[in-house]
Steps between C-alpha positions, in 0.01 A plus 500: 500500500328225721301792656342574166389136438152489356211252534194483266585842357779676350402818656452403868820413697448212740775547749515870548192602712552871495529504123205266475290732709604802295411342165160390649414856604594627160279251322199572739543872420504418127185288519326773706591751236356277231184446719451880528513527114243226436131549443238377740431189292861425483542522875217259549651248259841531688336447834300200373825349376684562821216351721496184279870445581459559876478205754219463751706655783568802279143538412409475870751772578336729237154423657624590852650823365166602353301405810714709724497815279158498355168474689249223421195661328244246632525261799267298698453688829417166684856372431673824617298617798476306831200256512312698773497812277378302201222342712410855624463621142283196408281561805338807332356278215155364514445120450441531136814688438691258722382211290607681182844580649544122589510426120790729427790277618579227744650748766185717478283181539684406810480838652129572415381171654650562836266467790590847648323658183184288495431448873390864561271493198338183632464614863341820390199303379506255786645213297734292725690184413352181645848363566856625572734507208830309534837682504586421140152556361424829332206630292244358750332833562479577130326168418268555793412850370432356149287221649293748706451742217391226260241376747338833566138560397484801268126589498319824429283636785173360347652153466646519856165597638344200323746256637583635853194722561494861622561668831201725488228244541145628550387550866168450654276790624574442863876502437479834311285655781758400764783641287320832451439527878860418579615778253255752656640431850865532380413822324332638812810417714733673247279809501506515878876472509535775231270733694702437820824570321364823354407610855847427627654690213260793542645552847860547391461601129694803387323826381389523149779527237769489773823339367416572135684724265246786548483472884760762553327745255166445677650541828662822422186643339236373738667468830438858614128453439462178705317524825656421827317177540621376156855603574480313839366192310803517258744521792323219671542289189869576475541406872314181453704415193823562682377298794397217273846482328673505841271224626580293193878542561457399860305191395786362304683197648788605718785350692624650821861583488744530783424870577127442542404660174367323193663454167537256211812305504716543192745216489770485227559201303854455639367478857279205409775241467272193482198332641489132434281220602566136405181291562503144594265259668618564851466881473143472376393286784603742780600855558821596308827639627634835412867631485617852474860537371704831512723593207772592754560126561827403308425279208136501566441341152638178648266538800207526253618193310503292822132578585270203495202461269168635640673786690369844417799736509570872441848647425485873584753789463662594818547866402223716350202338681285606792326281754169564332633408153650176645170422664320572160739241336422240759134551478497485126693167509273348750182609326286507809591156631668422836821301521609230746834646548698816390871518466697827484844455352681826557821647637547579860678409833411372835335837597304625206365408154629703195171464314528807275727789442437741786292234694702299736240345734609484858393579855529875436269534205269200522222710660503764239161542331611403145710208623225378733239519230721305260543209728140497613382475138770243420390283786143507375620316190623198710281232658445532879734328739225256603497369132877469481580836347837652550740758355862398458771775497824383346689744727689384817270681745496199734870548582461822720270638765412799268398264213284293732322820620436588136342154430290537817365837408421387144312202630297728734430752226376249238378206708720271281787283599845639397812286491860566402841305498687485827848485336749777545526750205853469374456680173401182301160330483595168662264589799180428290606135456535464885243490783193730511336653785190317637405293199174329573461324167650175398730570206791745475425865402732506207352178358152674495622753225825367350678198363778459756761381257479819283467719809817338644673575168397861521624532862840363408522757219420790727776373753740500199388842393537638859858360525591649162358844607702492824827445319413772247412746780824420674708568191320816396458658850845669517447642141160638596625654825784674326263625236261620754769676684629681192148614390416624845823694520439663163139599586605651835787679342289643214234601739741679735677680227173613339342627818785626732767759412854455606466765769235308664700182488799674655288651776363149596798323648324156501428504123848635435664225706294230338566623142876521581501143638303370196741682264804357680351145466432556133853627439646187676284260299529662162826686458428595146216717631724712716352847528840663561598474133470785251439771759643851511808536723392834645201328671735279686713788624188697611373222717622424845713185530344410831142474350496219247126457519433863377743452216347172387140648514598802287658272243188278507286813444706598200478151353114500537494839330719370213273193469184717495650725230602197289149345532336837403730512202384135409137577541530820286684298231225249496246778482685633185524165338136415561391845359708453197345157446160642552556774243619246252185295546284803430721582200393165350153624481613803302745311271310177435145629487457881468778568247386227244130597530579872444727405212220292347262795547730748314545256206121485435496131623354559834477204741331710759326841490680799647216554764548137625880537507453808713261331739714190549849647516481873600504443880783231483721739291454779754607259778807410292590871462459555875706199605771594244537837681507330842765258366719781375469673840587178688798426277644850548457468875675156525797613281602739770387288793619550856360399832355847544300492181112467506266303289168571674468851350509346145215277595296795643552680171397178317190464725371846413453384133313185571186628344626340176471157669149607628388561146652176385323282756166686455514432125630145516159338464431705189837405365424128541156535338662684207758229452234223504269689271792574251606141520150379405424758239843535324669193367823692435527597861424149611783364283732784626438399867549128416833579338633706789328391815691266739826484298862546612497869409198559731641287776232237446222749600187606317391865434252504795771359735753754387243787548428377852871487587500843670271377779778272623755766515356677798557200723866478383540870579361459850721194574816682386410818695444287814838343455671838440337654815603195711861557417485884536615631844254676718658838468549484123326771290353239267309312762210745525463539128496120459228469763289760320555326160407165647174650639423659172554184303306296757198721458513474125561121513181456694323699234647284231398178697148634527487575135634147400244354741217692329625396165517141605134506635378688191674232277335222712153655473556562129601134439194379685270729304666366178465129578142522623275543198237766553653623820417860605769762572705394803743798509391701797685678777619289802365180346733194522457128459510285818441140379372288205325173588379235253178332609230276352152637470228268628128480457269360765257240365252529781505799744200375707706241677752569781862586429631151601271327237534746205659377191692732261617489142804662351391762246820686411836628632537842640796746587446743781713812492497666845590865507509727807163653415322243265471141397517416126335169397591348170460166334811300412557279196787309353629528145732248345723606217599241234858381531552651849508315820394792720151627513364856541228618731239742372280721727148638435369782717184410702447758769678742747380548856602774747640340812269695737205335329624154492371222728686177569352183627670172577368162385588226746672193357285195430539184296376682190716813520821620642672845548198700375364848581247746357559856385194723503497814290229764469339313203674155462652226707778258431555156658867438489737220608876480525706200410685497838386572844802729579406718203147541627620617851764716358245666247241563757745646743633742232153579388386573860786736566434686167131534566569643855767741367255618231219560748723700735592752228 
């Protein structure tokens, strides 16, 4: 009875915890039942009574529970968001609103008085602080703004003229006469220039209405009546126009490449590893030093980190560059200045320099035209030998006679002193820290470019890496040799069995003996692969006991035949499985999309009209029916499979019915347009697609992706047929039919690829026509997009001065769409959507110019303009500039090629 001892209550046992818990749950259930029966007012009184009896910790528990499960209706964003976001929001307010916001609360007052908000507003009016605020002082710029505004003179124009006077003060009669004479002279000069310009244009101007919308009509109607002289004049004009365009292309700036022709270098971003220059007082006083570092150097990042301040250096990619591209990087880094010394840190040995992939500079190729031109231009970037200029090659060419000959020839070619380390190349880079050949200057070569402590650390690391690689090579070498031997043996055996019959092998005694010896060795090494197991006994009795080689070769031939038959069976099984999966995928379209849409149409709750259903799904349903028949034939053939059965004839029958696929691919653009139009016009169909697209039932694919699935099937067919023909013997009846089926599918696949390419190009042109507002029709035969270039349109303020002194102003942004036959010019704007971080670009059509009537003129760089060029159309011209120099060269090279191709048509 002690277990039922009670405390403070006759109903609650104190000692028995289980019984105590049970009674507590029953009472909670009873109170909950009463709470459900009470009215709203009674529930409020009960909660009020309970909350009065709760302690502070219990009330805090209730508060935390509500804060976790209910959202706060109103909160101060400056206490929730990061400070920089709150300051960015306040930066959109004007000074008056900022002052009003400062009166909301103390946090808002602290934020709205920050200097980062008020300093731009003061600087915009030219109001600068007369002192520098301390670190703990804030609100100085706000007080300065208020002080400046309060001291301004707000006067009307009449009061201002009375206080400060006017700019248009009366002039004397002599001053007015001189001004009129000056204006008359200027007007006369302008008229003379206009008349001269008209005369120049008259010589090359096009015939009347040529290039307009009615020119073709007038030409077709009036050309038979033209006189011979007029026709000669028209032909002369076309020849002059063509000659003028070609002359403008030839006048563009060019760089000679290694083959002697001219092109614009197009360097990718990844090839431009880095160009750095750290200026200091010593580098400004004399000519700088330059260092070229190859990415083939191990841990070249540590080499870069050890470079001294004031050294200009370039890290280039060892692969993917040419000598001309490397020279372009060097010239761009030097920016026309000469260097006191140039170091080339690349891979190599004592006989040659591994400068680039495919360019190992040695005695044999040093006098080649492209290599010689590279070193001559490189030597022109270094100061002469009389002024102390030299080129340092961090390759041990001084350790051999061949290397010394290379250094001698380089010095003779460039007229510059070349030097290299004299240490022996041992695989590491310790030689660069040793003696150098013929060093005429005072300090060590490495100390010119590097901090020797960090360079020594890098050299120790490379030694450690080399030792580690040697041990790894030593351990993995037997494994690689055995793997190489096995792969070579399999390739040779497969090639021999595919191309030589057993009779040819038996006739050639050398091949027979070699195969027999190899088979004997394999049987010794791997007893489990013994070819004498599981063979008929009559074959042994029929063979002569004194000819073991012949017996072994016959058994090898039988094993190869059995292997080929087994592989054919596996490929045929894979063909059946993939065909079954393909038919199941097509059946998804019928079960998930077609059947519900037709059922809704029959129940007078149509989601899609019958005509649209027929347009979208008729071709895919015919393909499903065709492949179901092919699957049944393939299944029946494989159920009774034997090595003599053929599969190629089934594919030949299947190929004769491929006009169903032809109709499908011809109608695929219409199907896509119908789907998009129905999605936009019919909300029920849009909801239907949203419910079924990219679900588990549709294998995470959308309806257009499912409809395009047949185009991938032809490539799978070809791969499986290739594998099946590979494992079919030469004399098999199925080999010829497989070859014919492959040729048939290959022809059809090329047609499908062309159709997909045309669809892609049409979609691209349609997308451009959609995003460019006011764009004319772009869908024409054989038209495709080449490149899109974003440029800035400029306006020349004074065209009377020379190019080097002209100043330009930025008027707007342009986007140039280059097609193979025309150039489309459009203006580009930026639209910011609220609550979105990304912005959208908008395009407005300006003009389109045929490429054969487009003139291009380069504008040389000056201190006022960079990367600019001019495009002349028949009626207008555009002064454009790119942001980066590489974009300009690449754009002009592509445009030049497109114009030449257009004029050759």
